[in-house]
BALOBA-1460 file (C-alpha; in Angstrom, 3 decimals):
// residues 106
<rec num="1" residu="m" x="-3.464" y="-34.937" z="36.457"/>
<rec num="2" residu="r" x="-3.422" y="-38.697" z="37.035"/>
<rec num="3" residu="r" x="-6.668" y="-40.370" z="37.955"/>
<rec num="4" residu="t" x="-6.979" y="-43.489" z="40.058"/>
<rec num="5" residu="r" x="-9.446" y="-46.134" z="38.938"/>
<rec num="6" residu="w" x="-10.646" y="-49.105" z="40.941"/>
<rec num="7" residu="f" x="-11.570" y="-52.203" z="38.974"/>
<rec num="8" residu="s" x="-13.777" y="-54.570" z="40.905"/>
<rec num="9" residu="r" x="-15.545" y="-57.863" z="40.450"/>
<rec num="10" residu="g" x="-18.675" y="-57.834" z="42.556"/>
<rec num="11" residu="s" x="-18.097" y="-55.804" z="45.689"/>
<rec num="12" residu="d" x="-14.383" y="-56.617" z="46.138"/>
<rec num="13" residu="r" x="-11.803" y="-54.022" z="45.170"/>
<rec num="14" residu="l" x="-9.185" y="-56.242" z="43.573"/>
<rec num="15" residu="d" x="-6.736" y="-53.984" z="41.839"/>
<rec num="16" residu="k" x="-5.877" y="-50.300" z="41.554"/>
<rec num="17" residu="l" x="-4.288" y="-48.690" z="38.518"/>
<rec num="18" residu="s" x="-3.127" y="-45.118" z="38.665"/>
<rec num="19" residu="c" x="-2.335" y="-44.626" z="35.009"/>
<rec num="20" residu="e" x="-4.552" y="-42.531" z="32.762"/>
<rec num="21" residu="r" x="-3.462" y="-44.236" z="29.514"/>
<rec num="22" residu="g" x="-3.532" y="-47.766" z="30.937"/>
<rec num="23" residu="s" x="-7.048" y="-47.390" z="32.325"/>
<rec num="24" residu="r" x="-8.263" y="-45.933" z="29.017"/>
<rec num="25" residu="v" x="-6.851" y="-48.929" z="27.146"/>
<rec num="26" residu="a" x="-8.530" y="-51.238" z="29.671"/>
<rec num="27" residu="r" x="-11.896" y="-49.503" z="29.145"/>
<rec num="28" residu="n" x="-11.504" y="-49.825" z="25.366"/>
<rec num="29" residu="l" x="-10.692" y="-53.541" z="25.681"/>
<rec num="30" residu="l" x="-13.805" y="-54.091" z="27.810"/>
<rec num="31" residu="r" x="-15.984" y="-51.967" z="25.518"/>
<rec num="32" residu="r" x="-14.911" y="-53.988" z="22.466"/>
<rec num="33" residu="r" x="-15.400" y="-57.231" z="24.469"/>
<rec num="34" residu="l" x="-11.860" y="-58.383" z="23.672"/>
<rec num="35" residu="v" x="-11.161" y="-59.396" z="27.273"/>
<rec num="36" residu="s" x="-13.251" y="-60.020" z="30.371"/>
<rec num="37" residu="r" x="-12.970" y="-58.078" z="33.613"/>
<rec num="38" residu="g" x="-11.444" y="-61.204" z="35.163"/>
<rec num="39" residu="e" x="-8.709" y="-61.216" z="32.509"/>
<rec num="40" residu="l" x="-7.877" y="-57.579" z="33.334"/>
<rec num="41" residu="l" x="-7.080" y="-58.595" z="36.894"/>
<rec num="42" residu="g" x="-5.380" y="-61.870" z="35.955"/>
<rec num="43" residu="s" x="-1.715" y="-62.251" z="35.137"/>
<rec num="44" residu="a" x="-0.341" y="-61.518" z="31.678"/>
<rec num="45" residu="t" x="2.868" y="-62.045" z="29.747"/>
<rec num="46" residu="l" x="4.466" y="-58.942" z="28.232"/>
<rec num="47" residu="t" x="7.139" y="-59.115" z="25.546"/>
<rec num="48" residu="v" x="8.663" y="-55.889" z="24.234"/>
<rec num="49" residu="w" x="10.672" y="-56.409" z="21.046"/>
<rec num="50" residu="p" x="13.290" y="-53.645" z="20.707"/>
<rec num="51" residu="h" x="13.544" y="-51.772" z="17.423"/>
<rec num="52" residu="s" x="17.305" y="-52.278" z="17.166"/>
<rec num="53" residu="i" x="18.752" y="-54.875" z="14.804"/>
<rec num="54" residu="d" x="21.056" y="-56.160" z="17.555"/>
<rec num="55" residu="a" x="18.224" y="-57.924" z="19.399"/>
<rec num="56" residu="k" x="17.776" y="-61.495" z="18.211"/>
<rec num="57" residu="a" x="15.545" y="-62.648" z="21.078"/>
<rec num="58" residu="v" x="13.869" y="-61.216" z="24.154"/>
<rec num="59" residu="e" x="12.570" y="-62.752" z="27.354"/>
<rec num="60" residu="p" x="8.856" y="-62.377" z="28.057"/>
<rec num="61" residu="r" x="7.989" y="-60.981" z="31.487"/>
<rec num="62" residu="e" x="5.186" y="-62.227" z="33.714"/>
<rec num="63" residu="m" x="3.125" y="-59.298" z="34.967"/>
<rec num="64" residu="p" x="0.862" y="-59.594" z="38.038"/>
<rec num="65" residu="s" x="-2.107" y="-58.160" z="36.113"/>
<rec num="66" residu="l" x="-3.096" y="-57.294" z="32.568"/>
<rec num="67" residu="l" x="-3.629" y="-53.713" z="33.749"/>
<rec num="68" residu="l" x="0.055" y="-53.358" z="34.606"/>
<rec num="69" residu="a" x="1.071" y="-54.997" z="31.321"/>
<rec num="70" residu="l" x="-1.118" y="-52.487" z="29.441"/>
<rec num="71" residu="e" x="0.498" y="-49.609" z="31.327"/>
<rec num="72" residu="e" x="4.009" y="-50.793" z="30.367"/>
<rec num="73" residu="a" x="2.962" y="-51.509" z="26.764"/>
<rec num="74" residu="a" x="1.530" y="-47.981" z="26.443"/>
<rec num="75" residu="t" x="4.782" y="-46.559" z="27.827"/>
<rec num="76" residu="a" x="6.862" y="-48.611" z="25.364"/>
<rec num="77" residu="l" x="4.723" y="-47.480" z="22.418"/>
<rec num="78" residu="r" x="4.768" y="-43.805" z="23.418"/>
<rec num="79" residu="s" x="8.537" y="-43.758" z="23.993"/>
<rec num="80" residu="g" x="9.353" y="-45.766" z="20.852"/>
<rec num="81" residu="e" x="11.286" y="-48.222" z="23.031"/>
<rec num="82" residu="g" x="9.954" y="-51.273" z="21.227"/>
<rec num="83" residu="t" x="6.986" y="-53.261" z="19.970"/>
<rec num="84" residu="p" x="4.901" y="-54.831" z="22.769"/>
<rec num="85" residu="w" x="2.959" y="-58.084" z="22.588"/>
<rec num="86" residu="i" x="0.696" y="-59.189" z="25.450"/>
<rec num="87" residu="i" x="-0.773" y="-62.629" z="26.140"/>
<rec num="88" residu="t" x="-3.480" y="-62.738" z="28.830"/>
<rec num="89" residu="s" x="-3.965" y="-65.495" z="31.404"/>
<rec num="90" residu="a" x="-6.833" y="-66.843" z="29.251"/>
<rec num="91" residu="g" x="-4.571" y="-66.987" z="26.176"/>
<rec num="92" residu="t" x="-5.902" y="-63.892" z="24.388"/>
<rec num="93" residu="m" x="-3.147" y="-62.351" z="22.277"/>
<rec num="94" residu="l" x="-2.968" y="-58.548" z="22.050"/>
<rec num="95" residu="p" x="-0.684" y="-57.646" z="19.108"/>
<rec num="96" residu="p" x="1.051" y="-54.263" z="18.698"/>
<rec num="97" residu="n" x="-1.395" y="-52.916" z="16.078"/>
<rec num="98" residu="l" x="-4.370" y="-53.536" z="18.373"/>
<rec num="99" residu="l" x="-2.537" y="-51.894" z="21.297"/>
<rec num="100" residu="r" x="-1.673" y="-48.851" z="19.143"/>
<rec num="101" residu="n" x="-5.321" y="-48.495" z="18.077"/>
<rec num="102" residu="l" x="-6.601" y="-48.838" z="21.641"/>
<rec num="103" residu="i" x="-4.170" y="-46.219" z="22.930"/>
<rec num="104" residu="a" x="-5.195" y="-43.799" z="20.157"/>
<rec num="105" residu="l" x="-8.939" y="-44.145" z="20.879"/>
<rec num="106" residu="p" x="-10.498" y="-41.456" z="23.125"/>
């Protein structure tokens, strides 16, 4: 069953994520103090490098929030589609190994 989580700053409900894995990764990022709550709601750049040899370059995609970028990165890692890299609006870089570890944590 999918759970819906509201992430808020103060009393405002700013963003809703209905992804069990994505919200778990977000909680782990906050718990480890790798990003702030403001960064979770800010934009992020997601780049998914495919595993095929044919790909020489990929275009990064601007995501409206880090939460959505985390959801897509988790999907890419689970499906084996590629290797995701995320850069937050504050410039924090989240490499694939960190994302794999965060997804694996309970």
